[in-house]
Residue, then its C-alpha position, 0 to 999 in steps of 0.5 A: m373893423t381895421q382902420r388901416f390897409s394891411f396884407d396877411l399871407h396865410a398859406t403858399d403852395g409852390k408859388a401860389r399864395t392865399g391871404a387877406i387884404s384888410t381895408p376899412r371897408g372890409v377884407i379882400r380874400t386872395p387870390a381875388f378876382m375884381p369885377v369891372g364896374t367901368a362907369a360905376t356899375v358892373k353892367a347888367m348887375l345890381p351891386e348886391s348881386v355882384a356881392a352875392t357872387g362872392a366878390d369882395i372888391l370892384l374896379g372902377n375906371t378913372y378915365h370913364l368916371m372923370l369924363r362922365p359924370t365927373a369925379e367932382r360931381i361924384a365927390r359932391l354926391g358922397g363919393l363913389h361907394k355911396f354913388m353906386n351903392w357898393d359898401k365894400p372896397i373899390l380899386t380905381d385904375s389910374g386912367g393911363f391905359q384908357v387914355m392910350s387905348l380909347a382917347g382920340l388925338r392925344k399928346l404925351t409929354e413929361e408932364g402928362v397926357t392931353f387928350k380928346s374925350h371919346i364921348d364928345g371930343s372935349r379936351h382933357h389933361l391927365s397927369p400923375e397929380r390929376s390922377m391922384e386928385i380924381q381918385a381921391l375925389l372918387g374915394s376909392d380904397i386902392v389907388m393906382c399910380f399913373d403910368e404909361c402902357p405901350a401896346l406890345p409888340a414894341d421895340r426895346d428902346r420904346i419899352k425902356s423909355s416908357m418904363d423910365l417915364s412911368m417910374r418918374w410918374a410913380q414918384r410923382s403919384r406917391d408925392a401927390f397921394g400924400d398921407r391917406p390912412g385907410h387908403a392904399l397906393f399901388g405901384i405898377q411894374q412895367g418893362g414889356l417882355e424884357q426881364d432886366l427892364r422888369e427888374e429895374s422897374a421893380q427896384a425903382l418902385q420898391a425904392i419909392g415904397f408902395d402898399g401893393y405892386a401891380v404887374g402892368g403892361l401885359a394882356v395887351g396883345e402879346g399872347q398867353e405864352a409870352m405873358f406866362g413867360v413874364l409871370d414866371y419871373a415878374p412876381d418874384q421881383l416884387p415884395v413877398d409881403k405886399p399884394r401883387y396885382l396882374m392888371g386886365v386878366g383874364k380868361p379862366d386859364d389865364i387866371v389859374g396860370a397867374v395864381k400858380r405864378g404868384i399873383d394875388m389880384m386880377d380884374c377883367v371885363l371878360p365875364s360881364r362882356s361875354g355874358r352880354t354877347g351870349q357866351a357863358f363860361t362853365r367848368h366844361g369850357v365856353v358855351n355859346i348860347k346863341n347856337a341853335r343846338h340849345q333851342d330845345d335843351p331843357r338842361p341848365l348851363d351847368e348842372a353843378c352851378t348854383c347861380p340863378a341862371c343855372r338854378g332856375y332856367s334852361r339852355a332853351y330859355l337862355h337861348h330864346v331870350f338872347r335871340a329875342n334881345e331881352m335884357i334878362s339874357g345879359m343879366l343871367l349870363t353875366w351873373h353866371n359868369l361872375h359866379y363861375f369866376q368867383q368859384i374858381m377863386a374860392g377853389m384856388r384859395d381852398a386848394i392852396s390852404a390845403g396844399t393841393f393846388a397842383a391836383w386842383e389845377a389838373d382837375f380844372h384843366a381836365l374838366r375844361a378839356q372835356g368840352d361842353i355836354d353832348p347835345l340832346 
């Protein structure tokens, strides 16, 4: 097993890329979708079940874990992998986005962010140095720079000053990260919807030098058209020989559109959150299992799907357990959704390798456009 972090590009088709990120804890096949394990768990799933869906890597949340149970406690207990019984790679975010979106009263300075916990109101401070320290205590394989992410829409001056601050924080993150063989540090491009600011950010990050690069500050309210507009140029501003990670995306058609534009990694809470609220993603679009039309339907969610929810259970059963508030509902629908997302990634990897990505993409959209199977 490799003892260092590396990225190998295996094939391209248009801007779409497939390859492999090698880490001491295993290989991540790209394009990769990372299920989100916010509080050291992918909700409603056992770690081995997450692995069975085809996931090579999980995401953990610095903000949530630093508040509860604390990074220091996790370190004493042997690190995040051991703590949550996941032996494959883990990427941790920096905590910056959650501080902006979740924390109570917060004060932003050049030094960092002081904020009140959304759990108990206790006061905390997060800086580039503290974020690096927390992520080192957690022992994650891929560490994200500490950055500031303004919600869109925002005016150009606000985006520019935020991006400049994030680039200064990126240098401090790099300095504080130090030399950690086998662990990677990713920089985060900012700049909102402004192409020249994105270019400036990309240049600043490359001057510092990172193991991978994220496109940050998207999927924060700007809509798919605006997001794709940025992705038409942003990945090209980043190094070809390093992984490119689009943070917080997304819906199946967002993921396919991002890969088409040169993105290698994504994460989103959508498959697990939707599973818990009765939404299933299928080849034919979204199925809302709480609808009465499913209550007498003996057919599976998707007859071509090999996940446990589709192999062993009918729509009628899934409708019943959701309506009855049974835990198995969230478990089965989350497993199905994560399985479906990983099937999309595997399909794209195969298509890019074969040079048939355009045909695969056309089939993907055509199937979804058909909508769900007709009611009985």
